All heavy atoms as TSV, in Angstrom:
chain	resi	resn	atom	element	x	y	z
A	1	PRO	N	N	-89.461	67.087	32.637
A	1	PRO	CA	C	-88.539	66.377	31.679
A	1	PRO	C	C	-87.734	67.462	30.820
A	1	PRO	O	O	-88.176	68.626	30.744
A	1	PRO	CB	C	-89.528	65.766	30.692
A	1	PRO	CG	C	-90.792	66.519	30.777
A	1	PRO	CD	C	-90.776	66.957	32.196
A	2	LYS	N	N	-86.581	67.120	30.423
A	2	LYS	CA	C	-85.678	68.047	29.779
A	2	LYS	C	C	-86.286	68.131	28.311
A	2	LYS	O	O	-86.041	69.228	27.845
A	2	LYS	CB	C	-84.305	67.394	29.693
A	2	LYS	CG	C	-83.600	67.425	31.021
A	2	LYS	CD	C	-82.157	66.968	30.796
A	2	LYS	CE	C	-81.547	67.004	32.294
A	2	LYS	NZ	N	-80.186	66.622	32.247
A	3	ASP	N	N	-86.846	67.222	27.644
A	3	ASP	CA	C	-87.505	67.189	26.425
A	3	ASP	C	C	-88.970	66.876	26.766
A	3	ASP	O	O	-89.179	66.174	27.664
A	3	ASP	CB	C	-86.903	66.537	25.292
A	3	ASP	CG	C	-86.683	65.126	25.703
A	3	ASP	OD1	O	-86.791	64.723	26.923
A	3	ASP	OD2	O	-86.486	64.373	24.802
A	4	LYS	N	N	-89.840	67.277	25.883
A	4	LYS	CA	C	-91.340	66.954	26.136
A	4	LYS	C	C	-91.623	65.550	25.824
A	4	LYS	O	O	-91.476	65.081	24.701
A	4	LYS	CB	C	-92.045	67.863	25.164
A	4	LYS	CG	C	-93.386	68.282	25.765
A	4	LYS	CD	C	-94.083	69.409	25.000
A	4	LYS	CE	C	-95.065	70.117	25.885
A	4	LYS	NZ	N	-95.823	71.168	25.255
A	5	LYS	N	N	-91.878	64.831	26.931
A	5	LYS	CA	C	-92.001	63.413	26.710
A	5	LYS	C	C	-93.654	63.131	26.521
A	5	LYS	O	O	-94.391	63.780	27.259
A	5	LYS	CB	C	-91.723	62.696	28.151
A	5	LYS	CG	C	-90.305	62.793	28.406
A	5	LYS	CD	C	-89.402	61.853	27.619
A	5	LYS	CE	C	-87.924	61.954	28.049
A	5	LYS	NZ	N	-87.119	61.221	27.233
A	6	LYS	N	N	-93.800	62.191	25.622
A	6	LYS	CA	C	-95.361	61.849	25.528
A	6	LYS	C	C	-95.798	60.824	26.406
A	6	LYS	O	O	-95.173	59.789	26.601
A	6	LYS	CB	C	-95.397	61.273	24.014
A	6	LYS	CG	C	-95.265	62.238	22.899
A	6	LYS	CD	C	-95.790	61.678	21.524
A	6	LYS	CE	C	-97.115	61.351	21.588
A	6	LYS	NZ	N	-97.867	61.054	20.368
A	7	LEU	N	N	-96.776	61.187	27.232
A	7	LEU	CA	C	-97.277	60.423	28.271
A	7	LEU	C	C	-98.670	59.997	28.161
A	7	LEU	O	O	-99.500	60.917	27.797
A	7	LEU	CB	C	-97.092	61.192	29.631
A	7	LEU	CG	C	-97.451	60.430	30.892
A	7	LEU	CD1	C	-96.470	60.959	32.017
A	7	LEU	CD2	C	-98.852	60.695	31.414
A	8	LEU	N	N	-99.024	58.766	28.242
A	8	LEU	CA	C	-100.359	58.289	28.278
A	8	LEU	C	C	-100.862	57.843	29.693
A	8	LEU	O	O	-100.184	57.007	30.333
A	8	LEU	CB	C	-100.579	56.995	27.373
A	8	LEU	CG	C	-101.802	56.381	27.282
A	8	LEU	CD1	C	-102.949	57.356	26.712
A	8	LEU	CD2	C	-101.790	55.090	26.530
A	9	GLU	N	N	-101.791	58.582	30.116
A	9	GLU	CA	C	-102.253	58.206	31.555
A	9	GLU	C	C	-103.630	57.401	31.346
A	9	GLU	O	O	-104.639	57.823	30.871
A	9	GLU	CB	C	-102.727	59.533	32.271
A	9	GLU	CG	C	-103.201	59.104	33.643
A	9	GLU	CD	C	-103.713	60.137	34.526
A	9	GLU	OE1	O	-103.919	61.304	34.098
A	9	GLU	OE2	O	-103.923	59.840	35.736
A	10	LEU	N	N	-103.348	56.146	31.621
A	10	LEU	CA	C	-104.598	55.094	31.633
A	10	LEU	C	C	-105.485	55.333	32.859
A	10	LEU	O	O	-105.018	55.660	33.838
A	10	LEU	CB	C	-104.042	53.725	31.527
A	10	LEU	CG	C	-103.128	53.316	30.455
A	10	LEU	CD1	C	-102.660	51.917	30.575
A	10	LEU	CD2	C	-103.842	53.433	29.108
A	11	ALA	N	N	-106.751	55.059	32.676
A	11	ALA	CA	C	-107.669	55.287	33.800
A	11	ALA	C	C	-107.569	56.609	34.296
A	11	ALA	O	O	-107.526	56.844	35.479
A	11	ALA	CB	C	-107.594	54.125	34.686
A	12	CYS	N	N	-107.520	57.782	33.390
A	12	CYS	CA	C	-107.279	59.011	33.918
A	12	CYS	C	C	-108.434	59.733	34.796
A	12	CYS	O	O	-108.234	60.746	35.381
A	12	CYS	CB	C	-106.979	59.943	32.717
A	12	CYS	SG	S	-108.307	60.186	31.641
A	13	GLY	N	N	-109.586	58.965	34.676
A	13	GLY	CA	C	-110.662	59.570	35.544
A	13	GLY	C	C	-111.027	60.956	35.254
A	13	GLY	O	O	-111.171	61.305	34.024
A	14	THR	N	N	-111.023	61.684	36.299
A	14	THR	CA	C	-111.479	63.183	36.084
A	14	THR	C	C	-110.226	64.194	35.780
A	14	THR	O	O	-110.497	65.421	35.711
A	14	THR	CB	C	-112.078	63.668	37.478
A	14	THR	OG1	O	-111.059	63.557	38.454
A	14	THR	CG2	C	-113.232	62.907	37.832
A	15	GLY	N	N	-109.087	63.551	35.462
A	15	GLY	CA	C	-108.080	64.299	35.022
A	15	GLY	C	C	-107.255	65.078	35.894
A	15	GLY	O	O	-106.274	65.869	35.391
A	16	ILE	N	N	-107.306	64.863	37.191
A	16	ILE	CA	C	-106.455	65.541	38.082
A	16	ILE	C	C	-104.936	65.232	37.712
A	16	ILE	O	O	-104.056	66.262	37.768
A	16	ILE	CB	C	-106.840	65.146	39.581
A	16	ILE	CG1	C	-108.247	65.679	39.867
A	16	ILE	CG2	C	-105.791	65.682	40.451
A	16	ILE	CD1	C	-108.735	65.109	41.159
A	17	GLN	N	N	-104.598	64.101	37.707
A	17	GLN	CA	C	-103.107	63.738	37.464
A	17	GLN	C	C	-102.720	64.245	35.977
A	17	GLN	O	O	-101.554	64.691	35.927
A	17	GLN	CB	C	-102.849	62.221	37.693
A	17	GLN	CG	C	-102.929	61.793	39.065
A	17	GLN	CD	C	-101.917	62.400	39.987
A	17	GLN	OE1	O	-100.801	62.884	39.533
A	17	GLN	NE2	N	-102.154	62.474	41.125
A	18	SER	N	N	-103.576	64.122	35.012
A	18	SER	CA	C	-103.285	64.569	33.715
A	18	SER	C	C	-102.866	66.117	33.762
A	18	SER	O	O	-101.938	66.514	33.095
A	18	SER	CB	C	-104.434	64.338	32.769
A	18	SER	OG	O	-104.719	63.017	32.543
A	19	ILE	N	N	-103.678	66.847	34.473
A	19	ILE	CA	C	-103.294	68.263	34.749
A	19	ILE	C	C	-102.039	68.482	35.235
A	19	ILE	O	O	-101.265	69.281	34.855
A	19	ILE	CB	C	-104.498	68.984	35.271
A	19	ILE	CG1	C	-105.773	68.932	34.378
A	19	ILE	CG2	C	-104.121	70.340	35.780
A	19	ILE	CD1	C	-107.024	69.409	35.127
A	20	TYR	N	N	-101.756	67.789	36.284
A	20	TYR	CA	C	-100.511	67.910	37.114
A	20	TYR	C	C	-99.305	67.561	36.113
A	20	TYR	O	O	-98.399	68.282	36.081
A	20	TYR	CB	C	-100.499	66.982	38.241
A	20	TYR	CG	C	-99.101	66.908	38.883
A	20	TYR	CD1	C	-98.647	68.015	39.695
A	20	TYR	CD2	C	-98.295	65.866	38.676
A	20	TYR	CE1	C	-97.527	67.945	40.343
A	20	TYR	CE2	C	-97.019	65.823	39.384
A	20	TYR	CZ	C	-96.636	66.889	40.186
A	20	TYR	OH	O	-95.419	66.829	40.624
A	21	PHE	N	N	-99.518	66.413	35.313
A	21	PHE	CA	C	-98.458	66.074	34.366
A	21	PHE	C	C	-98.243	67.174	33.329
A	21	PHE	O	O	-97.082	67.520	32.981
A	21	PHE	CB	C	-98.828	64.706	33.685
A	21	PHE	CG	C	-98.726	63.563	34.670
A	21	PHE	CD1	C	-99.590	62.571	34.726
A	21	PHE	CD2	C	-97.483	63.352	35.407
A	21	PHE	CE1	C	-99.537	61.437	35.559
A	21	PHE	CE2	C	-97.455	62.248	36.282
A	21	PHE	CZ	C	-98.436	61.266	36.200
A	22	LYS	N	N	-99.199	67.727	32.773
A	22	LYS	CA	C	-99.118	68.761	31.782
A	22	LYS	C	C	-98.501	69.946	32.383
A	22	LYS	O	O	-97.598	70.499	31.743
A	22	LYS	CB	C	-100.455	69.045	31.159
A	22	LYS	CG	C	-100.648	70.129	30.125
A	22	LYS	CD	C	-100.145	69.358	28.861
A	22	LYS	CE	C	-100.295	70.435	27.631
A	22	LYS	NZ	N	-100.095	69.758	26.372
A	23	GLN	N	N	-98.964	70.332	33.523
A	23	GLN	CA	C	-98.162	71.516	34.167
A	23	GLN	C	C	-96.823	71.262	34.386
A	23	GLN	O	O	-95.987	72.210	34.507
A	23	GLN	CB	C	-98.989	71.923	35.381
A	23	GLN	CG	C	-100.279	72.542	35.042
A	23	GLN	CD	C	-101.192	72.661	36.495
A	23	GLN	OE1	O	-101.074	71.954	37.367
A	23	GLN	NE2	N	-102.186	73.602	36.329
A	24	SER	N	N	-96.363	69.991	34.631
A	24	SER	CA	C	-94.943	69.563	34.830
A	24	SER	C	C	-94.155	69.427	33.560
A	24	SER	O	O	-92.968	69.250	33.698
A	24	SER	CB	C	-94.792	68.238	35.557
A	24	SER	OG	O	-95.674	68.460	36.904
A	25	GLY	N	N	-94.745	69.760	32.430
A	25	GLY	CA	C	-94.156	69.678	31.151
A	25	GLY	C	C	-94.243	68.514	30.257
A	25	GLY	O	O	-93.645	68.455	29.173
A	26	PHE	N	N	-95.128	67.576	30.642
A	26	PHE	CA	C	-95.250	66.384	29.738
A	26	PHE	C	C	-96.330	66.698	28.656
A	26	PHE	O	O	-97.205	67.535	28.940
A	26	PHE	CB	C	-95.630	65.192	30.651
A	26	PHE	CG	C	-94.723	64.671	31.622
A	26	PHE	CD1	C	-94.655	65.165	32.767
A	26	PHE	CD2	C	-93.770	63.771	31.060
A	26	PHE	CE1	C	-93.590	64.737	33.681
A	26	PHE	CE2	C	-92.703	63.250	31.850
A	26	PHE	CZ	C	-92.679	63.763	33.254
A	27	ASP	N	N	-96.216	66.118	27.542
A	27	ASP	CA	C	-97.181	66.013	26.541
A	27	ASP	C	C	-98.203	64.841	26.882
A	27	ASP	O	O	-97.978	63.732	26.543
A	27	ASP	CB	C	-96.469	65.822	25.101
A	27	ASP	CG	C	-97.483	65.945	24.086
A	27	ASP	OD1	O	-98.598	66.260	24.314
A	27	ASP	OD2	O	-97.007	65.552	22.894
A	28	VAL	N	N	-99.406	65.150	27.458
A	28	VAL	CA	C	-100.226	64.282	27.995
A	28	VAL	C	C	-101.374	63.942	27.207
A	28	VAL	O	O	-102.091	64.819	26.629
A	28	VAL	CB	C	-100.688	64.764	29.459
A	28	VAL	CG1	C	-101.656	63.624	30.160
A	28	VAL	CG2	C	-99.581	65.102	30.383
A	29	THR	N	N	-101.773	62.731	27.171
A	29	THR	CA	C	-103.117	62.155	26.615
A	29	THR	C	C	-103.712	61.370	27.716
A	29	THR	O	O	-103.003	60.416	28.299
A	29	THR	CB	C	-102.974	61.290	25.389
A	29	THR	OG1	O	-102.333	62.184	24.289
A	29	THR	CG2	C	-104.185	60.929	24.864
A	30	GLY	N	N	-104.936	61.528	28.042
A	30	GLY	CA	C	-105.590	60.753	28.979
A	30	GLY	C	C	-106.604	59.764	28.281
A	30	GLY	O	O	-107.318	60.094	27.319
A	31	LEU	N	N	-106.816	58.596	28.898
A	31	LEU	CA	C	-107.624	57.554	28.405
A	31	LEU	C	C	-108.574	57.117	29.474
A	31	LEU	O	O	-107.856	56.694	30.657
A	31	LEU	CB	C	-106.880	56.471	27.740
A	31	LEU	CG	C	-107.741	55.315	27.073
A	31	LEU	CD1	C	-107.155	54.917	25.726
A	31	LEU	CD2	C	-107.762	54.055	27.954
A	32	ASP	N	N	-109.710	56.916	29.379
A	32	ASP	CA	C	-110.642	56.390	30.469
A	32	ASP	C	C	-111.770	55.590	29.688
A	32	ASP	O	O	-112.221	55.980	28.587
A	32	ASP	CB	C	-111.116	57.394	31.390
A	32	ASP	CG	C	-111.592	56.860	32.609
A	32	ASP	OD1	O	-112.701	56.271	32.801
A	32	ASP	OD2	O	-110.662	56.824	33.632
A	33	LEU	N	N	-112.302	54.664	30.369
A	33	LEU	CA	C	-113.533	53.963	29.885
A	33	LEU	C	C	-114.838	54.635	30.027
A	33	LEU	O	O	-115.707	54.620	29.182
A	33	LEU	CB	C	-113.665	52.532	30.643
A	33	LEU	CG	C	-114.740	51.577	30.100
A	33	LEU	CD1	C	-114.427	51.202	28.630
A	33	LEU	CD2	C	-114.712	50.378	31.022
A	34	SER	N	N	-114.870	55.560	31.041
A	34	SER	CA	C	-116.055	56.327	31.387
A	34	SER	C	C	-116.260	57.669	30.762
A	34	SER	O	O	-115.371	58.466	31.082
A	34	SER	CB	C	-116.180	56.493	32.971
A	34	SER	OG	O	-117.223	57.409	33.301
A	35	GLN	N	N	-117.165	57.915	29.840
A	35	GLN	CA	C	-117.310	59.085	29.231
A	35	GLN	C	C	-117.636	60.127	30.206
A	35	GLN	O	O	-117.288	61.414	30.062
A	35	GLN	CB	C	-118.326	59.044	28.139
A	35	GLN	CG	C	-118.473	60.429	27.308
A	35	GLN	CD	C	-117.182	60.680	26.576
A	35	GLN	OE1	O	-116.652	59.803	25.856
A	35	GLN	NE2	N	-116.767	61.976	26.796
A	36	GLU	N	N	-118.412	59.883	31.281
A	36	GLU	CA	C	-118.794	60.844	32.415
A	36	GLU	C	C	-117.475	61.422	33.053
A	36	GLU	O	O	-117.438	62.618	33.180
A	36	GLU	CB	C	-119.690	60.202	33.452
A	36	GLU	CG	C	-121.082	60.027	32.918
A	36	GLU	CD	C	-121.142	58.532	32.255
A	36	GLU	OE1	O	-120.176	57.768	32.267
A	36	GLU	OE2	O	-122.228	58.225	31.573
A	37	MET	N	N	-116.560	60.538	33.317
A	37	MET	CA	C	-115.283	61.012	33.811
A	37	MET	C	C	-114.655	61.816	32.907
A	37	MET	O	O	-114.042	62.851	33.404
A	37	MET	CB	C	-114.438	59.738	34.339
A	37	MET	CG	C	-114.959	58.908	35.368
A	37	MET	SD	S	-114.932	59.874	36.927
A	37	MET	CE	C	-114.493	58.559	37.998
A	38	LEU	N	N	-114.520	61.475	31.653
A	38	LEU	CA	C	-113.811	62.227	30.701
A	38	LEU	C	C	-114.351	63.684	30.500
A	38	LEU	O	O	-113.699	64.686	30.301
A	38	LEU	CB	C	-113.714	61.496	29.297
A	38	LEU	CG	C	-112.879	60.232	29.367
A	38	LEU	CD1	C	-113.040	59.509	28.057
A	38	LEU	CD2	C	-111.478	60.555	29.529
A	39	ASP	N	N	-115.697	63.782	30.529
A	39	ASP	CA	C	-116.355	65.007	30.449
A	39	ASP	C	C	-115.831	65.900	31.697
A	39	ASP	O	O	-115.625	66.999	31.508
A	39	ASP	CB	C	-117.924	64.929	30.571
A	39	ASP	CG	C	-118.540	64.254	29.370
A	39	ASP	OD1	O	-117.793	64.189	28.220
A	39	ASP	OD2	O	-119.621	63.679	29.441
A	40	LEU	N	N	-115.706	65.282	32.751
A	40	LEU	CA	C	-115.235	66.190	33.889
A	40	LEU	C	C	-113.744	66.478	33.692
A	40	LEU	O	O	-113.349	67.544	34.078
A	40	LEU	CB	C	-115.348	65.370	35.379
A	40	LEU	CG	C	-116.770	65.144	35.794
A	40	LEU	CD1	C	-116.832	64.183	36.963
A	40	LEU	CD2	C	-117.294	66.475	36.160
A	41	ALA	N	N	-112.996	65.625	33.244
A	41	ALA	CA	C	-111.515	65.857	32.934
A	41	ALA	C	C	-111.436	66.906	31.921
A	41	ALA	O	O	-110.630	67.966	32.057
A	41	ALA	CB	C	-110.877	64.692	32.345
A	42	GLU	N	N	-112.216	67.065	30.831
A	42	GLU	CA	C	-112.278	68.039	29.918
A	42	GLU	C	C	-112.585	69.363	30.476
A	42	GLU	O	O	-111.954	70.408	30.197
A	42	GLU	CB	C	-113.023	67.619	28.662
A	42	GLU	CG	C	-112.461	66.543	27.873
A	42	GLU	CD	C	-113.415	65.977	26.768
A	42	GLU	OE1	O	-114.587	66.491	26.692
A	42	GLU	OE2	O	-113.074	65.092	26.143
A	43	LYS	N	N	-113.616	69.429	31.344
A	43	LYS	CA	C	-113.874	70.603	31.892
A	43	LYS	C	C	-112.776	71.127	32.839
A	43	LYS	O	O	-112.577	72.294	32.731
A	43	LYS	CB	C	-115.189	70.280	32.837
A	43	LYS	CG	C	-115.630	71.586	33.568
A	43	LYS	CD	C	-117.020	71.304	34.362
A	43	LYS	CE	C	-117.409	72.539	35.008
A	43	LYS	NZ	N	-117.579	72.459	36.490
A	44	ARG	N	N	-112.174	70.277	33.605
A	44	ARG	CA	C	-111.140	70.656	34.547
A	44	ARG	C	C	-109.899	71.266	33.693
A	44	ARG	O	O	-109.251	72.218	34.029
A	44	ARG	CB	C	-110.588	69.452	35.302
A	44	ARG	CG	C	-111.455	69.247	36.460
A	44	ARG	CD	C	-110.766	68.265	37.437
A	44	ARG	NE	N	-111.588	68.231	38.586
A	44	ARG	CZ	C	-111.633	67.323	39.508
A	44	ARG	NH1	N	-110.793	66.268	39.229
A	44	ARG	NH2	N	-112.375	67.318	40.564
A	45	SER	N	N	-109.637	70.545	32.513
A	45	SER	CA	C	-108.415	70.965	31.704
A	45	SER	C	C	-108.690	72.378	31.065
A	45	SER	O	O	-107.925	73.294	30.989
A	45	SER	CB	C	-108.037	69.967	30.709
A	45	SER	OG	O	-109.074	69.852	29.678
A	46	ARG	N	N	-109.946	72.582	30.697
A	46	ARG	CA	C	-110.418	73.919	30.206
A	46	ARG	C	C	-110.292	75.026	31.237
A	46	ARG	O	O	-109.675	76.088	30.893
A	46	ARG	CB	C	-111.786	73.904	29.536
A	46	ARG	CG	C	-111.951	73.383	28.257
A	46	ARG	CD	C	-113.316	73.586	27.591
A	46	ARG	NE	N	-114.462	73.208	28.562
A	46	ARG	CZ	C	-115.049	72.026	28.552
A	46	ARG	NH1	N	-114.620	71.067	27.753
A	46	ARG	NH2	N	-116.086	71.812	29.349
A	47	GLU	N	N	-110.691	74.695	32.409
A	47	GLU	CA	C	-110.766	75.702	33.569
A	47	GLU	C	C	-109.129	75.976	33.922
A	47	GLU	O	O	-108.893	77.101	34.429
A	47	GLU	CB	C	-111.327	75.070	34.795
A	47	GLU	CG	C	-112.850	75.079	34.643
A	47	GLU	CD	C	-113.538	74.475	35.669
A	47	GLU	OE1	O	-112.925	73.747	36.613
A	47	GLU	OE2	O	-114.906	74.431	35.616
A	48	ALA	N	N	-108.275	75.000	33.693
A	48	ALA	CA	C	-106.830	75.234	33.986
A	48	ALA	C	C	-106.171	75.912	32.712
A	48	ALA	O	O	-104.980	75.952	32.746
A	48	ALA	CB	C	-106.124	73.965	34.356
A	49	ASP	N	N	-106.934	76.061	31.682
A	49	ASP	CA	C	-106.460	76.730	30.366
A	49	ASP	C	C	-105.295	75.846	29.842
A	49	ASP	O	O	-104.283	76.250	29.327
A	49	ASP	CB	C	-105.927	78.120	30.527
A	49	ASP	CG	C	-105.854	78.843	29.303
A	49	ASP	OD1	O	-106.598	78.485	28.437
A	49	ASP	OD2	O	-104.997	79.778	29.194
A	50	LEU	N	N	-105.612	74.455	29.814
A	50	LEU	CA	C	-104.626	73.530	29.233
A	50	LEU	C	C	-105.322	72.606	28.142
A	50	LEU	O	O	-106.584	72.338	28.187
A	50	LEU	CB	C	-104.150	72.577	30.275
A	50	LEU	CG	C	-103.529	73.168	31.513
A	50	LEU	CD1	C	-103.185	72.073	32.568
A	50	LEU	CD2	C	-101.984	73.592	30.936
A	51	ASP	N	N	-104.587	72.433	27.095
A	51	ASP	CA	C	-104.970	71.516	25.949
A	51	ASP	C	C	-104.611	70.191	26.183
A	51	ASP	O	O	-103.358	69.805	25.884
A	51	ASP	CB	C	-104.564	72.245	24.599
A	51	ASP	CG	C	-105.194	71.450	23.553
A	51	ASP	OD1	O	-106.128	70.800	23.559
A	51	ASP	OD2	O	-104.544	71.522	22.490
A	52	ILE	N	N	-105.496	69.294	26.675
A	52	ILE	CA	C	-105.117	67.798	26.863
A	52	ILE	C	C	-106.140	67.070	26.215
A	52	ILE	O	O	-107.415	67.227	26.308
A	52	ILE	CB	C	-105.156	67.496	28.386
A	52	ILE	CG1	C	-104.259	68.397	29.283
A	52	ILE	CG2	C	-104.895	66.013	28.699
A	52	ILE	CD1	C	-104.363	68.209	30.688
A	53	PRO	N	N	-105.703	66.202	25.240
A	53	PRO	CA	C	-106.580	65.275	24.645
A	53	PRO	C	C	-106.996	64.130	25.524
A	53	PRO	O	O	-106.277	63.533	26.268
A	53	PRO	CB	C	-105.789	64.739	23.388
A	53	PRO	CG	C	-104.391	64.945	23.727
A	53	PRO	CD	C	-104.371	66.158	24.634
A	54	PHE	N	N	-108.364	63.997	25.658
A	54	PHE	CA	C	-108.814	62.928	26.467
A	54	PHE	C	C	-109.645	61.878	25.437
A	54	PHE	O	O	-110.354	62.202	24.610
A	54	PHE	CB	C	-109.916	63.368	27.523
A	54	PHE	CG	C	-109.104	64.074	28.550
A	54	PHE	CD1	C	-109.054	65.463	28.587
A	54	PHE	CD2	C	-108.390	63.377	29.599
A	54	PHE	CE1	C	-108.559	66.229	29.620
A	54	PHE	CE2	C	-107.760	64.114	30.491
A	54	PHE	CZ	C	-107.708	65.454	30.630
A	55	ILE	N	N	-109.343	60.523	25.601
A	55	ILE	CA	C	-109.915	59.580	24.712
A	55	ILE	C	C	-110.721	58.567	25.536
A	55	ILE	O	O	-110.283	58.084	26.551
A	55	ILE	CB	C	-108.715	58.753	24.183
A	55	ILE	CG1	C	-107.777	59.709	23.281
A	55	ILE	CG2	C	-109.309	57.593	23.202
A	55	ILE	CD1	C	-106.656	59.016	22.768
A	56	GLN	N	N	-111.928	58.280	25.013
A	56	GLN	CA	C	-112.889	57.271	25.611
A	56	GLN	C	C	-112.311	55.913	25.095
A	56	GLN	O	O	-112.217	55.782	23.845
A	56	GLN	CB	C	-114.288	57.500	25.306
A	56	GLN	CG	C	-115.217	56.652	26.221
A	56	GLN	CD	C	-115.466	55.420	25.714
A	56	GLN	OE1	O	-115.517	55.183	24.481
A	56	GLN	NE2	N	-115.656	54.452	26.584
A	57	GLY	N	N	-111.940	55.003	25.941
A	57	GLY	CA	C	-111.411	53.685	25.435
A	57	GLY	C	C	-111.122	52.795	26.553
A	57	GLY	O	O	-111.025	52.993	27.770
A	58	ASN	N	N	-110.920	51.489	26.202
A	58	ASN	CA	C	-110.568	50.346	27.133
A	58	ASN	C	C	-109.148	50.208	27.167
A	58	ASN	O	O	-108.512	50.052	26.107
A	58	ASN	CB	C	-111.322	49.143	26.676
A	58	ASN	CG	C	-111.073	48.104	27.686
A	58	ASN	OD1	O	-110.210	47.984	28.485
A	58	ASN	ND2	N	-112.117	47.092	27.718
A	59	MET	N	N	-108.532	50.245	28.231
A	59	MET	CA	C	-106.989	50.116	28.432
A	59	MET	C	C	-106.549	48.810	28.114
A	59	MET	O	O	-105.446	48.438	27.972
A	59	MET	CB	C	-106.598	50.588	29.961
A	59	MET	CG	C	-106.857	49.547	30.972
A	59	MET	SD	S	-106.032	49.955	32.470
A	59	MET	CE	C	-107.439	50.697	33.332
A	60	LEU	N	N	-107.455	47.805	27.893
A	60	LEU	CA	C	-107.084	46.432	27.498
A	60	LEU	C	C	-106.834	46.355	25.963
A	60	LEU	O	O	-106.353	45.400	25.535
A	60	LEU	CB	C	-108.194	45.393	27.864
A	60	LEU	CG	C	-108.292	45.302	29.490
A	60	LEU	CD1	C	-109.433	44.279	29.846
A	60	LEU	CD2	C	-107.020	44.935	30.117
A	61	ASP	N	N	-107.339	47.411	25.205
A	61	ASP	CA	C	-107.151	47.417	23.805
A	61	ASP	C	C	-106.650	48.858	23.362
A	61	ASP	O	O	-107.488	49.740	23.262
A	61	ASP	CB	C	-108.488	47.113	23.169
A	61	ASP	CG	C	-108.314	47.300	21.578
A	61	ASP	OD1	O	-107.238	47.116	21.113
A	61	ASP	OD2	O	-109.417	47.194	20.946
A	62	LEU	N	N	-105.372	48.899	23.240
A	62	LEU	CA	C	-104.724	50.241	23.025
A	62	LEU	C	C	-104.459	50.442	21.552
A	62	LEU	O	O	-103.679	51.345	21.103
A	62	LEU	CB	C	-103.539	50.509	23.816
A	62	LEU	CG	C	-103.790	50.601	25.353
A	62	LEU	CD1	C	-102.549	50.658	26.047
A	62	LEU	CD2	C	-104.691	51.631	25.737
A	63	GLY	N	N	-104.999	49.499	20.620
A	63	GLY	CA	C	-104.649	49.622	19.212
A	63	GLY	C	C	-105.319	50.996	18.664
A	63	GLY	O	O	-106.389	51.348	19.023
A	64	GLY	N	N	-104.373	51.667	17.956
A	64	GLY	CA	C	-104.913	52.963	17.421
A	64	GLY	C	C	-104.721	54.196	18.354
A	64	GLY	O	O	-105.032	55.273	17.882
A	65	VAL	N	N	-104.319	53.993	19.574
A	65	VAL	CA	C	-104.081	55.094	20.457
A	65	VAL	C	C	-102.749	55.839	20.058
A	65	VAL	O	O	-102.775	57.117	20.273
A	65	VAL	CB	C	-104.094	54.537	21.913
A	65	VAL	CG1	C	-103.721	55.657	22.835
A	65	VAL	CG2	C	-105.393	54.012	22.130
A	66	GLY	N	N	-101.752	55.258	19.694
A	66	GLY	CA	C	-100.578	55.848	19.190
A	66	GLY	C	C	-99.438	55.351	20.158
A	66	GLY	O	O	-99.584	54.363	20.865
A	67	GLN	N	N	-98.256	56.019	19.843
A	67	GLN	CA	C	-97.123	55.638	20.744
A	67	GLN	C	C	-96.653	56.671	21.684
A	67	GLN	O	O	-96.841	57.884	21.380
A	67	GLN	CB	C	-95.844	55.503	19.647
A	67	GLN	CG	C	-96.067	54.226	18.794
A	67	GLN	CD	C	-94.857	53.850	17.973
A	67	GLN	OE1	O	-93.873	54.575	17.937
A	67	GLN	NE2	N	-94.867	52.784	17.358
A	68	PHE	N	N	-96.207	56.217	22.770
A	68	PHE	CA	C	-95.892	57.134	23.872
A	68	PHE	C	C	-94.586	56.748	24.495
A	68	PHE	O	O	-94.188	55.555	24.417
A	68	PHE	CB	C	-96.989	57.002	25.021
A	68	PHE	CG	C	-98.398	57.610	24.474
A	68	PHE	CD1	C	-99.235	56.699	23.766
A	68	PHE	CD2	C	-98.654	58.946	24.618
A	68	PHE	CE1	C	-100.401	57.233	23.300
A	68	PHE	CE2	C	-99.885	59.399	24.290
A	68	PHE	CZ	C	-100.781	58.540	23.509
A	69	ASP	N	N	-93.878	57.751	25.192
A	69	ASP	CA	C	-92.626	57.516	25.979
A	69	ASP	C	C	-92.932	56.849	27.243
A	69	ASP	O	O	-92.150	55.995	27.774
A	69	ASP	CB	C	-91.806	58.743	25.997
A	69	ASP	CG	C	-91.555	59.370	24.610
A	69	ASP	OD1	O	-91.020	58.655	23.809
A	69	ASP	OD2	O	-91.862	60.591	24.524
A	70	LEU	N	N	-93.912	57.295	27.783
A	70	LEU	CA	C	-94.397	56.765	29.215
A	70	LEU	C	C	-95.789	56.552	29.291
A	70	LEU	O	O	-96.576	57.070	28.643
A	70	LEU	CB	C	-93.960	57.968	30.262
A	70	LEU	CG	C	-92.721	58.604	30.328
A	70	LEU	CD1	C	-92.716	59.913	30.875
A	70	LEU	CD2	C	-91.631	57.521	30.912
A	71	VAL	N	N	-96.164	55.494	30.154
A	71	VAL	CA	C	-97.508	55.145	30.456
A	71	VAL	C	C	-97.686	55.088	31.887
A	71	VAL	O	O	-96.866	54.524	32.627
A	71	VAL	CB	C	-97.880	53.882	29.824
A	71	VAL	CG1	C	-99.363	53.499	30.054
A	71	VAL	CG2	C	-97.723	53.789	28.263
A	72	THR	N	N	-98.706	55.637	32.439
A	72	THR	CA	C	-99.029	55.538	33.889
A	72	THR	C	C	-100.345	54.833	34.079
A	72	THR	O	O	-101.224	54.771	33.218
A	72	THR	CB	C	-99.094	56.834	34.551
A	72	THR	OG1	O	-100.194	57.618	34.054
A	72	THR	CG2	C	-97.850	57.696	34.475
């Protein structure tokens, strides 16, 4: 993106796409229902030396998650 777009990745799982989006210049937040998956995503993002917030939550209720330019 020409400017940093805020992107929310729903059902981010282990964070593979979140890392790709972050490396491509997006301001990424990942959300997933499974804490186990989020633990793996956080580990992967640390190993890639990237700061990506991962949120445990249900994609059917996004109240309080914030506003984003893009959602995947």
